[in-house]
Backbone as a ProteinNet text record, in pm:
[ID]
protein_1_A
[PRIMARY]
RAELIEWRLPQTAHRSGPRNVKPAIVFPSSTVGRKGCYELRDAIRDIDIKLLTMGPYIEGANFWEGFDAEPADDDWLTRADLVILPAHVEHRPRRLLAAAAHGIPVIATRNCGVDNVDGIETIDPGDPDVLRSAIVTALRN
[TERTIARY]
20862.3	20754.2	20641.6	20674.2	20570.4	20485.8	20547.3	20470.8	20372.3	20412	20323.9	20203.8	20226.1	20115.9	20021.2	20075.4	19990.7	19910.3	19970.8	19902.9	19785.3	19799.4	19697.2	19578.3	19598.3	19488.4	19406.6	19274.8	19193.1	19204.5	19183.6	19183.1	19067	19091.2	18986.3	18891.3	18764.6	18663	18633.2	18579.4	18544.6	18395.8	18331	18188.6	18172.8	18062.8	18041.7	17917.9	17938.3	17829.2	17747.8	17667.7	17580.9	17482.8	17459.6	17366.5	17227.3	17214.9	17085.8	17026.8	16895.2	16830.2	16879.1	16881.2	16936.1	17068.1	17181.1	17310	17319.6	17372.4	17390.6	17536.1	17555.8	17688.8	17697.6	17806.6	17828.1	17931.9	17896.1	17989.7	18023.9	18141.7	18171.2	18230.2	18168.2	18220.4	18109	18141.6	18046.9	18052.1	17944.5	17943.9	18018.3	18144.9	18231	18320.9	18348.1	18419.3	18548.2	18628	18757.1	18743.8	18624	18601	18551.1	18539.2	18502.6	18354	18272.8	18127.6	18074.9	18134.5	18089.4	18120.6	18239.3	18275.6	18185.7	18156.5	18068.2	17929.2	17878.4	17745.3	17740.1	17841.4	17845.6	17858.6	17939	17966.2	17845.7	17762.7	17650.5	17520.5	17523.4	17401.9	17354	17225.8	17162.1	17205.8	17275.4	17302.9	17202.6	17132.8	17027.2	17087.4	17117.2	17176.7	17107.1	17126.2	17088.3	17217.1	17220.2	17338.3	17318.6	17408.6	17408.2	17519.1	17482.2	17578.7	17612.1	17734.6	17779.5	17833	17793.9	17841.6	17740.8	17763	17669	17674.4	17567	17556.4	17606.6	17736.1	17797.2	17770.5	17763.3	17740.4	17593.4	17509.1	17368.2	17278.3	17164.5	17071.7	17016.7	17009.5	16953.2	17061.7	17183.9	17295.9	17267	17203.4	17175.8	17033.8	16969.7	16834.6	16833.4	16733.5	16723.1	16790	16858.2	16922.9	16849.2	16855.5	16799.8	16904.5	16905.2	17007.4	16942.6	17012.1	16967.1	17088.1	17078.6	17188.9	17207.4	17331.8	17363.3	17343.2	17303.3	17290	17416.9	17415.7	17529.3	17551.4	17450.4	17462.4	17514.3	17581.8	17626.9	17715.1	17796.1	17882.5	17802.9	17687.2	17606.3	17521.6	17496.8	17414.2	17494.5	17621.6	17702.8	17738.4	17722.7	17774	17904.7	17924.8	18042.5	18061	18186.3	18218	18306.9	18273.1	18345.2	18385.3	18514.1	18562.1	18659.5	18609.1	18694.9	18760.9	18815.4	18864.5	18988.7	18995.1	19116.4	19209.7	19151.4	19226.4	19157.8	19234.4	19180.5	19295	19276.9	19381.6	19351.8	19224.2	19186.6	19093.8	19150.7	19068.1	19014.5	18979.6	18936	18815	18718	18597.7	18629.9	18723.9	18765.8	18832	18918.2	18986	18887.9	18791.4	18689.8	18609	18570	18492.9	18574.4	18699.3	18784.5	18803.7	18819.3	18835.9	18710.6	18595.2	18469	18435.7	18527.5	18506.8	18420.4	18399.1	18319.6	18415.3	18390	18478.4	18480.4	18596.9	18616.2	18683.7	18634.8	18700.5	18738.2	18865.8	18914.9	19023.8	19052.7	19161.7	19294.1	19399.7	19533.8	19558.2	19485.9	19501.1	19450.7	19385	19334.3	19439.9	19553.9	19662.1	19636.4	19560.2	19525.7	19571.6	19675	19732.6	19779.8	19766.5	19815.3	19743.8	19620.9	19540.5	19443.5	19443.2	19352.6	19208.9	19138.7	18997.8	18971.1	19077.9	19060.3	19122	19038.2	19085.9	19112.1	19231.5	19263.4	19264.8	19212.7	19207.5	19260.2	19287.4	19328.7	19205.9	19223.8	19110.8	19071.6	18948.1	18905.5	18847.1	18827.4	18776.3	18650.2	18531.6	18407.4	18389.2	18446.1	18431.5	18508.3	18629.7	18707.9	18638.1	18586.4	18513.8	18390.8	18315.1	18195.4	18230.9	18335.6	18378.4	18415.7	18486	18524.2	18400.5	18302	18178.4	18101.7	18084.1	18009.5	18079	18210.7	18285.8	18271.1	18282.1	18269.8	18130.8	18028.5	17891.2	17864.9	17929.9	17916.5	17984.2	18097.7	18173.6	18111.2
11137.2	11219.4	11231.9	11248.4	11259.3	11132.4	11018.1	10892.7	10888.5	10937.1	10939.8	11029.7	11147.5	11238.8	11175.2	11114.1	11050	10935.6	10862.1	10750.3	10798.5	10913.2	10963.3	11026.5	11075.5	11135.5	11026.7	11033.2	10933.7	10949.2	10840.6	10845.8	10931.3	11011.4	11095.8	11010.6	11017	10947.7	11033	10972.3	11047.8	11036.8	11152	11157.1	11216.4	11187.3	11243.1	11330.3	11459.9	11554	11579.5	11685.4	11717.4	11605.2	11580.6	11475.3	11529.7	11657.5	11718.6	11771.6	11777.8	11835.2	11978.8	12053.6	12188.9	12178.7	12204	12184	12258.8	12190.3	12247.4	12289.2	12419.5	12474.8	12510.1	12467.3	12496.4	12607.3	12709.6	12814.9	12784.9	12725.1	12673.2	12775.6	12891.5	12997.1	13094.2	13187.8	13294.1	13399.7	13477.7	13585.4	13704.9	13707	13818.6	13843.1	13968.5	14004.3	13928.8	13904.3	13836.9	13692.1	13635.4	13497.5	13492	13609	13612.6	13604.4	13635.6	13624.3	13722.5	13839.3	13936.1	13886	13831	13775.9	13658.5	13573.3	13460.1	13508.5	13605.5	13657.8	13711.9	13785.2	13836.7	13722.9	13623.6	13514.7	13424.5	13402.3	13308.3	13375.8	13507.9	13579.5	13521.3	13486.3	13432.1	13290.3	13220.5	13077.7	13002.3	12907.5	12834.5	12726.8	12766	12674.9	12691.7	12594	12602.2	12631.4	12739	12775	12732.1	12649.5	12606.1	12681.8	12757.9	12842.1	12785.7	12810.1	12764.7	12886.6	12902.5	13015.4	13128.4	13223.9	13336	13433.1	13508.4	13610.9	13743.2	13759.6	13876.4	14003.1	13991.3	14107.6	14149.1	14084.2	14121.2	14001.6	14000	13887	13863.9	13968.1	13952.8	13955.1	13918.5	13920.5	13837.1	13721.5	13632.1	13650.8	13762.3	13788	13786.1	13718.6	13706.1	13580.2	13507	13381.9	13266.6	13149.3	13028.8	12976.9	13034.9	13004.4	12959.4	12868.6	12821.5	12775.6	12779.9	12728.7	12579.1	12537.7	12396.3	12321.8	12197.6	12109.3	12026.4	11937.7	11847.9	11754.8	11740.8	11651	11722.1	11834.8	11913.9	11834.5	11742.4	11662.1	11568.7	11525.9	11437.4	11516.6	11643.1	11727	11804.6	11828.9	11919.3	11861	11944.6	11912.6	11986.8	12095.9	12179.8	12260.8	12277	12358.3	12472.6	12595.3	12713.5	12801.2	12837.3	12933.4	13029.4	13144.3	13242.4	13339.5	13287.1	13367.2	13448.8	13565.5	13646.8	13600.7	13543.7	13491.8	13363.7	13256.8	13131.7	13058.1	13027	12960.4	12814	12775.7	12638.1	12583.1	12529.5	12482.3	12339.9	12304.6	12166.6	12124.3	12212.8	12176.3	12155.7	12231.1	12212.1	12076.2	12040.8	11911	11796.1	11813.2	11709.2	11688.1	11796.6	11785.5	11713.9	11754	11690.6	11542.1	11507	11366.6	11284.2	11350.4	11282.2	11288.1	11339.3	11342.3	11456.8	11555.4	11672.1	11775.4	11824.2	11925.4	12051.6	12113.5	12232.5	12340	12461.8	12578.9	12667.5	12700	12784.4	12875.5	12978.9	13066.3	13011	13057	13016.8	13057.2	13157.3	13203.9	13102.7	12998.7	12895.8	12790.1	12794.3	12700.9	12559.6	12544.8	12410	12385	12457	12430.2	12285.7	12226	12089.8	11982.1	12007.2	11904.6	11849	11717.4	11654.9	11695.1	11732.5	11767.3	11912.4	11991.6	12133.3	12217.9	12298.9	12394.8	12525.6	12579.5	12706.3	12818.6	12932.7	13053.1	13169.1	13280.6	13400.7	13464.3	13529.1	13593.7	13725.2	13767.5	13901.1	13920.7	13813.6	13828.6	13744.6	13805.2	13729.5	13667.7	13729.6	13673.4	13542.5	13537.7	13413.7	13307.5	13347.6	13254.8	13199.9	13286.4	13243.5	13142.6	13169	13077.7	12941.3	12941.2	12815.1	12739.7	12812.7	12749.3	12686.1	12761.3	12710.1	12585.7	12590	12474.7	12355.6	12376.6	12266.8	12204.8	12285.7	12231.8	12155.6	12195.3	12121.2	11986.3	11981.5	11856.7	11766.1
-808.6	-757.9	-860.8	-987.3	-1091.2	-1095.7	-1073.6	-1073.7	-957.6	-842.7	-726.7	-752.2	-810	-839.1	-939	-1044.4	-1144.8	-1082.3	-990.4	-926.6	-841.8	-780.2	-689	-760.9	-884.1	-957.8	-1026.1	-1016.6	-1085	-1235.2	-1305.7	-1451.1	-1497.2	-1597.7	-1652	-1734.6	-1701.9	-1780.2	-1902.5	-2004.3	-2123.9	-2147.5	-2164.2	-2193.1	-2330.2	-2394.2	-2527	-2527.9	-2552.3	-2570.1	-2445.4	-2450.7	-2337.1	-2307.8	-2180.7	-2139.3	-2117	-2095.6	-2069.3	-2199.9	-2207	-2324.3	-2342.5	-2234.8	-2232.6	-2157	-2222.9	-2155.9	-2023.1	-1924	-1790.2	-1772.9	-1753.1	-1728.8	-1580.8	-1518.7	-1377.2	-1363.8	-1286.8	-1247.1	-1101.2	-1075.2	-941.6	-845.4	-836.9	-751.5	-716.7	-629.8	-598.2	-708.6	-717.9	-817	-758.2	-787.5	-749.7	-870.9	-900.2	-1021.6	-1046.1	-942.4	-961.2	-1005.5	-994.3	-1039.7	-1183.5	-1248.2	-1388.6	-1416.3	-1316.7	-1335.5	-1440.3	-1451.5	-1552.2	-1693.3	-1710.5	-1840.7	-1877.3	-1778.5	-1805.6	-1843.1	-1770	-1800.4	-1943.3	-1984.5	-2121.7	-2222.9	-2190.9	-2285.1	-2309.9	-2208	-2225.6	-2265.4	-2275.6	-2317.3	-2450.4	-2458.3	-2578.9	-2614.7	-2525.3	-2545.4	-2459.5	-2517.3	-2447.8	-2357.5	-2234.2	-2135.9	-2001.7	-1916	-1774.4	-1700	-1622.3	-1545	-1400.5	-1352.8	-1213.1	-1141.6	-1040.4	-971.4	-833.7	-791.5	-660	-585.5	-464.3	-385.4	-383.5	-294.4	-279.4	-396.9	-410.1	-514	-455	-447.6	-385.7	-466.9	-598.4	-684.9	-689.3	-610.4	-603.5	-626.7	-558.1	-564.5	-704.8	-785.1	-919.8	-1027.7	-992	-1086.2	-1210.3	-1194.1	-1306.5	-1361.6	-1328.5	-1378.1	-1531.3	-1587.8	-1732.2	-1785.7	-1698.3	-1736.2	-1670	-1730.4	-1669.7	-1571	-1451.5	-1352	-1221.7	-1155.3	-1024.3	-944.5	-811.9	-730.8	-753.9	-759.5	-777	-646	-658.5	-542.9	-528.1	-430.7	-410.6	-529.7	-617.1	-732.1	-857.8	-841.1	-955.3	-1049.5	-999.7	-1086.6	-1176.8	-1133	-1217.5	-1316	-1288.1	-1375.8	-1478.8	-1452.9	-1534.4	-1670.3	-1772.8	-1905.4	-1932	-1860.3	-1877.8	-1749.9	-1707.3	-1590.7	-1638.6	-1595.2	-1643.1	-1525.5	-1523.1	-1423.8	-1491.7	-1538.7	-1606.3	-1508.7	-1401.8	-1289.3	-1322.2	-1259.9	-1262.4	-1150.9	-1044.9	-930.3	-883	-867.9	-811.9	-743.2	-616.5	-539.5	-512.2	-521.6	-489.9	-599	-706.2	-817.9	-798.5	-677.5	-647.9	-729.9	-744.8	-821.1	-967.8	-1020.7	-1159.5	-1176.8	-1084.2	-1090.1	-1071.5	-983	-962.3	-1089.8	-1155.2	-1278.8	-1385.9	-1403.3	-1504.3	-1474.1	-1347.8	-1309.4	-1337.7	-1340.8	-1371.8	-1520.4	-1601.6	-1745	-1794.1	-1710.3	-1748.6	-1807.1	-1927.2	-1983.9	-1898.2	-1890.5	-1808.7	-1893.7	-1879.1	-1936.7	-1818.9	-1810.8	-1701.2	-1755.2	-1681.1	-1721.5	-1669.6	-1730	-1687.2	-1541.5	-1494.4	-1356.9	-1254.6	-1300.6	-1209.4	-1177.7	-1246	-1217.7	-1264.6	-1372.5	-1420	-1563.8	-1607.1	-1738.8	-1745.2	-1859.8	-1886	-1805.4	-1762.6	-1696.3	-1800.2	-1817.6	-1913.3	-1885.6	-1991.2	-1979.2	-1945.7	-1926.2	-1893.8	-2004.3	-2067.7	-2166.7	-2095.3	-2111.3	-2047.4	-2151.5	-2107.7	-2189.6	-2106.4	-2172.7	-2100.1	-2034.6	-1919.6	-1852.4	-1918.8	-1892.5	-1928.7	-2067.3	-2143.8	-2280.3	-2299.9	-2286.4	-2301.1	-2439.6	-2544.2	-2679.1	-2693.7	-2640.6	-2642.6	-2558.1	-2443.7	-2356.9	-2428.3	-2492.5	-2565.4	-2673.8	-2747.7	-2853.7	-2794.4	-2683.6	-2618.2	-2568.9	-2517.4	-2469.5	-2585.8	-2691.7	-2808.1	-2865.2	-2876.2	-2926.6	-2833.3	-2703.9	-2607.2	-2613.2	-2626.4	-2631.1	-2760.6	-2869.1	-2996	-2990.1	-2918.7	-2908.9	-2805.8
[MASK]
+++++++++++++++++++++++++++++++++++++++++++++++++++++++++++++++++++++++++++++++++++++++++++++++++++++++++++++++++++++++++++++++++++++++++++++

């Protein structure tokens, strides 16, 4: 069975460093507290990035006010330098797996169910300082 699963997953491509002049970080979820949007907002404060968001702004239309943020288009996989989901709850991590399969670094919490997936760094939920450190390290690499 393990061989079948490995056969079905695409090989992870490897990319080196951000491709955009201003690194593009994708938040592949709606802005709702259980997806870690508050932690992400705290973690990226004062980091010069472009934030591409997916999903509705449930926590308010101006949730990302003061940030260089815009809704992601269908081409998010080609624009992304890093994908981040600091979720407290996640049942369908398809976008995280798609990003990792395309060689895009991913930071997610253990609650996303993606431990031990190549290209995905897992952290504990709820700590913006740990998240910030992981983001800064990923952008340097």
